N, C-alpha and C positions, 0 to 999 in steps of 0.2 A: 568952151563946149568942146571944142574939137581936141583940147587937151584930155577932157574927161572921157569922150569917146575912145581915144587912143589907149587910155589906161584900161577900160574894159576890153578893147580886142586884144590886148596883149597877152597871151598865153603862156607865156614863160613859166616853168615853174609847175605846171599842171602834172605833169608827170610824177613829180614827187609826190603830191598828194594823192593822186589814185594809188600809186604804189603804196603810200601809207596805209591807205584805206583797204586794199585789198592784203594787206599784210596782217591787220588787226583782223578782218575777217577770217582768214586762213588760220590765226592763230585762235580765235574763238571755236572754229569749227574742230580743230585739233584737240584743245582742250575739252571740248565737249566729249569726241569720242573717245579720249582718255578716261573721261568720267565713266561713259557707259561701259567703257571694257573692264573699269575698274568695279564696277556693280554688278557684272554679269556672273562672277562665280559667287557671289551672295544671292543673286537671283536663284542660280542652279540649285546652289545647297537649300534655300528654302522650299523649291520644289520638290527636291529629293527628300527632306525631311517630313515634308507635308505628306509625300506618298508614303512614307514609312510608318507615319503616325496612323495614316489611314489603316495599312494593314495591321498595325498593332490594335486599332480598333476592332477591325475584324476579329482577331485573335481573342479578345474579351468575350465577343459575342459568342464565339464557339466555345469557350471555355464555361459560359453561363449556359449555353444550350446544353450542354454534356452533363452539366449539373442537374437541370429540370428535367432532361429524360430518365436520369436515375432515380428522382425523387417524385412521388406521386403526391405529396403534400407541398404544394405551391405556397400556400397560406405562409407558412412558415417564413418565405423569405420576403413576404410582404409586410412583415412585422415593422412598425414606423413609418411605414411609405405614405404619402398622401396622393390625392388623384394627379397632381401636378408635378410633384417631386419624389422621385422612386428611393426606394431602401438601398442601401449598397450591397451587391453580392460580393462576398469576400472582402476583400480590404481595398481601400484607396489607395490609387496608385502600385497597383499589383505590377511586379517585373515579369519578363516573360519566361518560361520554365527554362531553368539551367543558365539564366543571364541575370546581368546585375540590372540596376535601375538605369543605369548609361547608355542601356541598349534601347530603352524606350519602356514606358508604362501604362497601363490602362487602368480606368475604373468603369466598374459597370453598375448600372441602376436598375432596378424592376419595379414597375408600378402596375396597377390594373387599370384596365381600361374603364375608367370611371369619369372620365372628362366629358362634357357634352358633346366636344368635336371629334373625339375617339373614334365615333362610328365612320367617320370619313377616312380613318385610317386601318380600321380592322375588319370593317365590311359588315359588321353585326352591331346590334344595338347597344351601346354604352350601358355598362352596369351602372346603378344607383350610386349617388356620391356619397352615401355613406359605407360603400363597400371598397373602400381602399384598402384594407387588410384582407378582404375575403372574396376569392376570386370564385364566381359562381358560374362561369361561361367558358372556361377553359382558354380564355385569352388573356394575355399579359403583355406589357411592353417592356422591350429591353433597350436602354442607351447606354451605347459604350463610347467612352472618350479615350482616344488615344494620344500620348505625349511622346515626343521626340525631340529633344533639343528645345528649340521655342516654339515649334509647330504642334498644333493640335489639330485632331479630328474627331467629329462626334457623328456616330451612326445610330439610328433608332430603327428598329425592326419589331414587327408583332410575331409573337411565338403563340401556337395555337396546338391543341392536343386533341385527339378524336377519341373518346370513350368507347370501350368494347362492349357492346351490347350483351354479349354473351359470357362476359366475365362476372362472376360474383364479387370480384374486386373493385369494378368500375363504379364511379359517384351514380347516384340514384337517377340524376338528369340522363344518364346512358347506360342504363342497366334495365333488362326484361323485368318486370313487376308484375306480369299478370299472364295467365294462359293466354287471354284474347286480349290485344291491346289495340286502342285507337288514338294515339297521341296528336293526331293532326287537327286540321282546321275543322274539319266535320267529322262525326261519328252516328251517322245515319245507321240503325240495323233493324233486321227483319228476322224473327225466328218463328219457324213454322212447327207445327205440331209438338209432340210430347216425348220424342225418341232421341233428339240431338241433347249433348252435354258440353258443358265448357267446366274444366275440372282445374282449380289452380293449387290442389295438393301434389304433392310430389310423387311421381311414379318412376319405376324402374323401366328397362327397355322393354319388357314383357308387357307393359301397361298396368303392372300391378302397384298399388299403393304401398309407399316406403315410410314406415313408421316405426317410431317416432320422428317425425322431420318437419321441417319447415314448410310452410304453405307461401303461395302468391295469391294475389287477387285472383278471384274468376276472372273479371273484365276490369280495365283501366281505361282511363281517359287521359290525356296529358293534363297540365297543370292548367286549370280554367282561365288564367290571366295571362298565358304565354302569348297571345297574339294582339294584345291592348296594352296600351301605355301603364306605366305603373300608377296605381291607384285607380286606374280606370273600370269599367264593368266587367264582370266574369263572363265567361260561357257558361253554358247549361248542358255541356254533353252528359253529365253524369246522370242528370234527371232524364234527359232524353232517352238515354239507352234503358233505365229504369223503368220507364214508362211503355217501353216496346217489349217489355216481359209480362207476360199475364200471371195471374196467381198460381196458375196450374203448372206455369213453367220454371216457377221459383226453385225449384229443387232440382231443376237440370242445370243449374249454374252454383258451383260451390268452391270455396277458397278461404283465405285467409280474411277475417273481419276486418272491415276498413278502419274501425276504431280501437279495436281489441286485439292485440297481438296474440293473446293467449288461446283465441279460439280459431282453430286452423281449419273448420268445416262451416263456414257461415254458409246461408244460402241467399240466393237473389239478391235485394238490393243493399243486404248487409256487406256484400262481397264485389259490388260494384262501385267502383269509386275514382274521383280523379287521383292521380300520384304523379310521381316526379319526372317520369320519362317524357323528354319532350321532342316535338316533332323535327326540330333542327339536329339534335342527337342522332335521330334514326337517319337523317338525310346525310350527314358527316360520315358515319358510320359506311352507309353504303358507296358514298362517294371514294371512300378510304378502299374498301374492299373489292370493289367489282372489276379492278384490273388484274386481280388475282384468282378471279373465275377460271374454272376447270372446263367450263363449256359457256359462251356466250352465243346468245341468240338475239339476232336484230330483228325486228317486226315492225310494220306499219299497217294501218287502215285500208292501205289501197288494193291488196290482195289477199289471199290466205294459202298458206302452205301447210299440208298436213304431213306429219309424220307418223310413220305405220314401223312398229317394232321390226328390228332386224334387216329392215329393207330401206332405210334412208339414213345415211351418215352426215348429211348435211348440217352444218353447224351454224348457219346463216340464211335466213329465210327474207323473203321480198313482201312477206306479209304477215297475218295473224298466224302464230304457231298454234297447230293444234297436233296432240300427241296421243297417240291410242297404244295404251298398254306399253309405258316406257318401264324400264327396269328389267324388263326379261332377257335383255341380252346380255347383260353382267356377267353370266357365266361364262359365255363364250368369248367376250370381247369386253373387257373392263373400260377400254378407252373409247367405246363406241359412243356416239352423240348421244343416244337414247337410253344408255346405262349413267344413271344419275346417282351414281355412287352405291357403297354396300354398308352394312352395320360396321364391317371391318375397316373400310377404307372409304369414309364419306367425301363428298365432292363439295365443291362453290359452284351452283348454276346460277347465273345470270340472264334474264330476259329482259332485253332493252326494247320498250315500245314507243309510240309516239304520241306527245300529247293532244288529246282529241276532246274539245270543249263541249263535244255532244256528249260525253260520257258514255258513249254506245261501244266503245272500242276493246275488245278482249285482246290482250297483248298475249295472253296464254290462255289455253283450253287443254284440260286432261280428261281423259276418257277410258273407258275399258278397265283392264286390271293393271294398275300401275303403282311403283313405290320408288322410294328415292331416299337417301340419307345424307345429310350434311346442311348446308346453307342454301336456301333457295330464294332469290331475290328477282320479283318482278317489279320493273321501273315503267311508269308512264303506260299504265293500261289495267285493264281489271285482269283478274284470274278467276276462272271458273271451273269449277271441278264436278264430275259426274263418274258414276260407275264406281268402281271399287278402287280405294285410293288410300295409302299409307306412305307418311312421311316421319322420318326420325330426325329430329334437330329444329331449327327456327326456320319459318317462312316470314319475308318481309316483302310485302307489298307496299310500294311507295310512290309518289310524284303526283301529277296534277292530274285529277277526276278519275281516281282509281277506286278499286274496291275489290273484295273477295267474295265470291260465292261458293259455298259447299251445296251443292244443289241436289244431292239425293241420288237415287237411282243404284244404290250399293252400300257399301259400307265405307266410310272415309273416316280416317283417322290421322290427325297431327300430334306426334308426340317429341313435345319441346316447348314450344311456344309459336303464336301465330300473332303476326303486326299487320294492320291496315291504317297507313300513314297517308292521309289526305293531306296535299300542300296547295292546292286550287282554293281561292277564296271566293269564288263567285259561281260555283256550282249551282245548277238549277235544281228547284226542289224535285223529289220524287227518286231519287238515285240514291243508292246506299253504299255505305263502305263496309259493310259487312252482313251477310246472309248465312244464316245457318238453316238446313230443312233435313228433312228425313232422319238418317242414322249418324250424322255429322257428330263428331266428337274432336275436341281440342282438349288435350292435357297437358299440364305443365310436367316437364322431366328434366330434371338437372342431370340426369345421367346422359340424356339425349344432347343437352346443351354441352356438356363436358367434351362429348365426342366432336361435335362440332367445333368445339373450342380447340382441340388438339389438331384438327385438319388445318385450321386457320392459322395457327402457331407455326405448323410447317411450312407455311406460303409467304406470310410476313417477314421482311429480313429481319435477322436477329433474335426470331422467334416472338417479336413483340406481339405478335396477335394472341399470344396466351397470357398476357397480362390484363392491366386495368385498360390500357390504350393500345389502341393499334397504331397510332402514329403520332408523332410530334414534329412540327415543322415551323420553319421561319418564312416570313413574306412580308413584302411592302417595305423595303430598305428605303429610308431616307436619311441623306447625309447632309451634315452642316460642315 
């Protein structure tokens, strides 16, 4: 036993064992460091290639974007696409301009937003699954895959365009189609007396009929199913407006026959119809154009600010805007806040109210002897007119709990078109989107719209405001 204990207590040679273990450990660490060092260049190369592949994918998107801007017919690019797999734009593995494929390539595919989950990406209701090759809402999805070496990166993006309401070349869903339009969620109307008129026949800038020429509807509403799921119940805006017009007032409403394009002077119910212009198209147009306004007026329901001709040049108020005799200062100061354009130099005037669920807020009131030329937009509040009033161009009233009232007390004429676009879905009964009384006159004029179109074209970059669309943009980038 003593010998055994002595053997276990004997520590001779332990240093050699420890040295060998340490040597093995250090050797393993050195080999590991060498292995990592050897892979770092490859890691850096992969990162660099991946970054270059991403930029190449972006270049593919920009190329496709330029193609879509230049061509109003997007359906031509959707041929052969499905709701899940897009059609190739251009060619597969396209080289960068001026370079060979060794510098990287991209492949861009385009598809319609007709997958059930596409609404999460686009922010608008997905199109019907049968619409893979037929874009009807001006939204498509581009997917670009960039390749450099062994690295690939894929980017998906939504491309949308906004139809130009005042252009005769824009699609029906985004084009003025009546002298008086109610494309929104509600279209309650009241017509009083027998002196008002709504005329969808074409007029010149002097208010005279232009013939022979095309006509628009006297009064239109939006597609009756635009606010319900596909296949769901339709709205009844057309019949609601028709029922608000008495038999004695039928001849006060004149325009294109709703089912016979050869009849340009139909009356009453025959020229009051549902048409293609949608509420969303009006909203999109306003959002695209209001930033280019010559005059912007912000109002709220808390207080009221009154603007009097030639005495107040404030362009922003803290309350409901009331203008008395606008337009009279144009001869002395075209840039004045109460000079709302001239026939030779139309303006874009934008009045921004505040959403008021009581439906009692007038964002803009005009009285006295007033006139204006160009595009007038009133958002989130009613527009009320009394006294003598003349406007040459389109007037658009849009937003929540809105309406337009031409309330008599003089002679009022809108020469161009008038749109009242109610976007609220829960307005209480008894409020109107359109009221015409006294000598109120709304008449379609292509010449007046063309004047407004010229003004718009001069403001939108690249003159795009004069074409079928006022803007094309990309949004919601998603990378893989």
